Structures are given as structure tokens and as C-alpha cells.
N, C-alpha and C positions, 0 to 999 in steps of 0.2 A: 773383305777383311784387309786391314792395313796394319803394318808394323811401324810403330812410332817409338823413336828413341827420345827420351828426355834426359838432359844432362846439365849439370852446373859445369862451367868451363871458364878458364881465364882467357885474357886477350891473347896469350901465347899458346893456347891450346892445351893447358894442363887441366886434368880432371881429378888428380889424386888428392884425397883427404880434404874435401871442401868444408867439412864440419869439424875437423880436428880429432875425430875419433881414432884415426890411425896413428896419432902421436908423432907425425912428422914435424920437422922444424917450422915449415911454412903452413902447417895444417890449420884449418879453421878460416881460410881466406874468404869463403862466401859469407860467413856469419859476421865478419868484421864490418859489413855494410849495413848491419841492423836487421832486426827480425822482420820488418815489413818487406824486405827484399826477398826473403825465402819462405815466408809463411803463406799458407793457403794454396789456392790453385794457380800458382804463378805460370804454369805451363799451359794454361787454358785447355785443360782436358775436358771439362764440362761433362756432357753425357757419355763421352768415350770412357770415362772412369766408371760410370754406372753400368754400361752395357758391355764393356770389354773385359780383358783379363790382363793382369800384370805378370810380367816375366822377370824374374830376378835370379842372379847368381847367388850361391850360398853365402858369401861374405856380406853382400848387401842385404839379403833376407835376414841374416842373423842380427845385423845392426838394426834394421827396421823393426824386427820382431821384439826388440827391447824398447823401442821408442813409441811406436804407434798405438799399441793396444791400451796404453794408459792414458791416452788423450781422449777428450770428449767433445771437441768442437765439431762443427758440421763437416769440415773437410776431412778431419780425422775419421769421422764416422764412415765417410765414403771410402777412405783408404782401408779401413778395417773390414768393410763389407765386400770390396771387390775380390773376385776369385784371384788367387795367386799361384802361379806355377814357379817352381824352384828348380833351376838347373844345377844339379849336384850329384856326384857319385858317392859322397860320404854322408850327407845328411839323411837321416831316416825319420826323425821325429819333428813334425811341423806343427805340433799342438800349441806352440807358444804364440802363434798368430793365426787367428781365425781365417778360414777359407783358403788355407795354403795346402799345397800338395807337391811332392817331388815329381818331376817329369819321369814317366816310365818309358825308358828307351832313349832314342836319339833326339837331341835338341832340335836339329834342323827338321827332322820328320815331324816332331810335335808342333812346331810353328807352322809348317806347311799344312798340317791337318786342322789347325785351329780355325773355327768359323767366326769367332769374335775378333774385334780389333785387339792387337797385342801392344801393350805399353811396357817398354823396358826402361827402367830407371837405374842409373849407375851401371853396375854389372858390366864393366868394360870387356871382360873375356867373352861374355854372352854377345855383346854388341859386335865385337870383332868376328866372332864365328858367323853371325848373321850377315855382316858386311861381306865376308869372303864368299858367301853364297848368294850375294846380291838380293837379300830379302828385306832390306830396310826401305820403307816407302817415304818416311818423313823423319827429319831430325828437328827437335825443338831444343835449341841451345840457349840457356840463360847465361849470357856472357858478362862476367864481372870485370870492372876496370882495374885489373890486377895483373901484373907480370911477375911470374915466379922464376922463370929461367930454367927450372929443372922440375922433374916429376914425370908421372905417366901422362903421355900425350894422347888426346882423343884420336887424332889421325896421326899415325906414325909412319916413319920411313919404311918402305918395302911393301906397304899394303897396296892392293889394286886401286886405281883411280876411281873416284866417285864424282860424277858429273851432276851437279845440283843446280836448282834455281831457287832464288829467295821468294818465298810465298808471302812473308810479312816480317816486319820488324817493329818493335815498340819498346819504349822505356818501361821498365818495371823496377821502381825504386832506383837504386844505384846501378842496376844492371840493364841489359837489353835482351829481350826475348826475340830471337830470330827463328823463324820456321823455314826449313829448307826441304824441298821435295825433289824427286828425281827430275832431271832435265829431260826434255824431249830428245829422243835419240835419232 
């Protein structure tokens, strides 16, 4: 089992509001580079999406539950079919998006018990909780040639260090997909 984080990110490390749904002044920065940069399996998940489980925080799940169920292309079918775990203390009804369920109990314990690969998309609070417990095996960052200067940073001051190695990097439309894994200790 591996824990894989997928994230849209700017050159200066900002991850907030890539699609503009948050209504921030600089929101929508990822989508300014055209649909070909963000559509489909840009994170190269492949069979991991078919055999794994997605882990989402409540806010990301609520956004995705409004977007994905109405789409009918091949990638959307995979997103709708994958089992989804939602980390939330407030959400109770997950019927808006098929194959979703709220984690019963502690997030860290749920991830440690999981037998399948875990894919986390967005959901910065979930990512940070798993980072703090050193549970992230791989980061797949789709980095856009944008500098915002402010917003929520992926790696923020005061967090424990993460020692990574670059596994691969490739252009994806206007962005670059870089895969980072844990460095040998």
C-alpha cells in the first residue's frame, strides 16, 4: 500500500483555489492554461485509480461531488467508480457521489489500516495530517507556470522537513508533472 498525494500547485507553492470555485481574487489559476492541461489522467494514476481508494477532505469531496457525477467520459467514469473515503466530522450524507463513505474513527488509523493504495487529491488539511505522521509515500505535483505571491502554501513554515527524491518530471500541457518519493534515509 502506498499513499500518493496529487496536487495542482504554482511555482511559488500555492495550492489554494486552482479552479476558482473558492472565489479568491487569483482563483482559477490552473484553468487559465487551457482545459488540455487539467483534463483526464494528468497525474498518471492509471490502474492505481482502478485498484486504489481516494481520500478526500469534506470541502474537496463536496466540490467534486457536484462536478464528477454529471460527467460521462472515460476518466470521469473511473473517478466515479473508485471507492472514496471522506475525512469529516460534520458530513453524514455521501449519497451525492457514488462509492463514498465517511471515515469511521481516526484519519491516521484509517490510512494505516487501508490495504489499497490511497490517493489524496486537494484536501490540504488531510495531506498535512498525514505529512505530520510521515505517511506520504509519493507526491505528484502538477506545477503551473504561475506565481501568486499569496495563498495557502503546500509546504508551509513550521512543518517537519520532508526529504524527497525526484522520481520523474515531464511537461503536461503548460504545466510540469513532477513525481517525488521519499529519499533514502
